[in-house]
C-alpha positions in Angstrom: -18.6 2.5 33.4 -17.2 -1.3 33.7 -20.5 -2.3 31.3 -20.0 0.5 28.8 -16.1 -0.9 28.7 -17.0 -4.5 28.2 -19.9 -3.5 25.5 -17.3 -1.8 23.7 -14.8 -4.3 23.5 -17.2 -6.7 22.3 -18.1 -4.7 19.7 -14.4 -4.0 18.5 -13.7 -8.1 18.6 -17.2 -8.8 16.3 -16.1 -5.8 14.1 -12.4 -6.9 13.9 -13.4 -10.6 13.5 -15.2 -10.1 10.8 -12.5 -8.0 8.8 -9.8 -9.9 6.7 -6.0 -9.2 6.9 -3.3 -9.9 4.5 0.3 -9.8 3.6 2.3 -9.7 0.6 4.8 -8.2 -1.6 5.2 -6.8 -5.3 7.7 -6.1 -7.3 8.1 -3.9 -10.6 9.0 -0.4 -10.0 10.6 -1.4 -6.6 10.6 -4.4 -4.3 7.8 -4.1 -1.6 6.2 -5.7 1.0 2.7 -4.5 2.4 0.0 -5.6 5.4 -3.4 -5.1 4.2 -7.1 -5.3 5.9 -10.6 -4.9 4.7 -12.4 -1.9 5.7 -16.0 -3.5 3.8 -16.5 -6.7 1.4 -15.3 -4.0 -1.6 -12.3 -2.0 0.5 -9.2 -2.1 2.2 -6.6 0.0 3.7 -2.7 -1.0 2.6 0.2 0.0 4.2 3.5 -1.3 2.0 7.3 -1.2 3.0 9.3 -0.2 -0.2 12.5 -2.5 0.5 14.1 -0.9 -3.0 14.7 2.1 -1.5 16.4 0.8 2.0 20.2 1.8 0.5 22.1 0.3 2.5 25.3 1.6 2.0 28.1 3.9 3.8 26.8 7.7 3.4 23.5 6.8 2.7 20.0 5.5 4.2 16.8 5.7 2.2 13.4 4.5 3.8 9.7 4.8 1.6 6.8 3.8 2.8 3.0 4.3 1.6 -0.3 4.4 2.7 -3.4 3.2 -0.1 -7.1 3.4 0.2 -8.2 0.8 -2.3 -11.9 0.3 -3.3 -13.4 -2.0 -5.7 -15.3 -0.8 -9.3 -18.9 -1.7 -7.3 -20.6 -1.4 -10.9 -18.2 -3.9 -12.7 -18.0 -6.7 -10.4 -15.6 -9.8 -11.1 -14.9 -10.0 -14.4 -14.3 -14.1 -15.0 -12.8 -14.2 -11.2 -10.6 -11.2 -12.2 -11.8 -8.2 -9.5 -10.8 -4.5 -10.9 -10.3 -1.7 -8.1 -9.3 1.9 -7.5 -7.6 3.9 -5.1 -6.0 6.8 -3.5 -2.9 6.8 -1.6 0.3 8.6 -0.4 3.9 7.5 -0.5 6.9 9.1 1.7 10.5 9.0 2.1 13.3 9.6 3.8 17.0 9.9 3.6 19.8 10.7 5.5 24.1 10.9 5.0 24.5 12.1 1.3 21.3 12.0 0.4 19.9 13.9 2.9 15.7 15.1 2.1 12.0 14.1 2.0 10.0 12.7 -0.2 5.6 12.7 -0.6 4.1 11.0 -3.7 0.5 11.5 -2.9 -1.0 9.6 -5.9 -4.3 7.6 -7.6 -4.1 3.4 -8.2 -6.3 1.3 -10.9 -5.4 -2.3 -11.0 -6.6 -5.8 -11.1 -6.8 -9.0 -8.4 -7.1 -12.6 -9.4 -8.2 -15.1 -6.5 -5.8 -18.2 -6.9 -7.2 -20.4 -4.5 -9.1 -19.7 -1.2 -5.9 -17.7 0.6 -3.9 -16.5 -2.5 -4.4 -14.0 -5.0 -2.8 -12.1 -7.4 -2.7 -8.4 -8.8 -1.4 -6.7 -11.4 -1.5 -2.1 -10.8 0.0 0.8 -11.7 0.0 4.4 -9.8 0.7 7.9 -11.0 0.8 11.3 -9.5 2.8 14.3 -8.0 6.5 13.5 -6.9 8.2 16.6 -4.7 11.6 16.1 -3.2 13.0 18.4 -1.2 16.9 17.5 -0.2 20.7 18.5 -0.9 23.2 16.5 -2.2 22.4 13.7 -4.7 18.9 14.4 -3.7 18.2 17.7 -4.7 15.0 19.5 -5.2 12.3 18.6 -7.5 8.7 18.6 -8.3 7.3 16.2 -11.3 5.0 14.0 -12.4 5.6 9.9 -10.9 4.3 6.9 -12.0 5.3 3.0 -10.7 3.6 -0.5 -12.0 3.9 -3.5 -10.6 2.8 -6.9 -10.2 2.7 -8.9 -6.2 0.3 -11.6 -4.6 -1.4 -11.2 -0.9 -2.1 -14.2 1.5 -5.1 -14.4 3.8 -3.8 -14.8 7.0 -6.7 -17.1 9.2 
């Protein structure tokens, strides 16, 4: 049992050592920060927190977060240093106080990344999908098409 636990621990250390991790932020349709971890050399998962949706006032509080799976277009490769990518994701939000409600935003993403230097890269991307809100007060129940565009940067952690 002890040998199996040590083997699993060693494999976990090797698999996390080869995966790059990034922190970054973006601006566009909201201000956000994110944490991104590579799943392979051509795919990653990104967790983001939309800071523009944090509405601190005396009557309401709202928070919005996203999880995105991103992958490079394998057949295209790099275009003069630019790497096109696609992805799918899910955004979720919650409002308390006068903006009581929940929202979900499943979406598809298209983007273009450029590596500026070894640890720093910039990107531009857009996403679109169905936006579903259930709420009361000023946050009324609705279903509709939503889209976002942003420009941002990633910093690869050592």
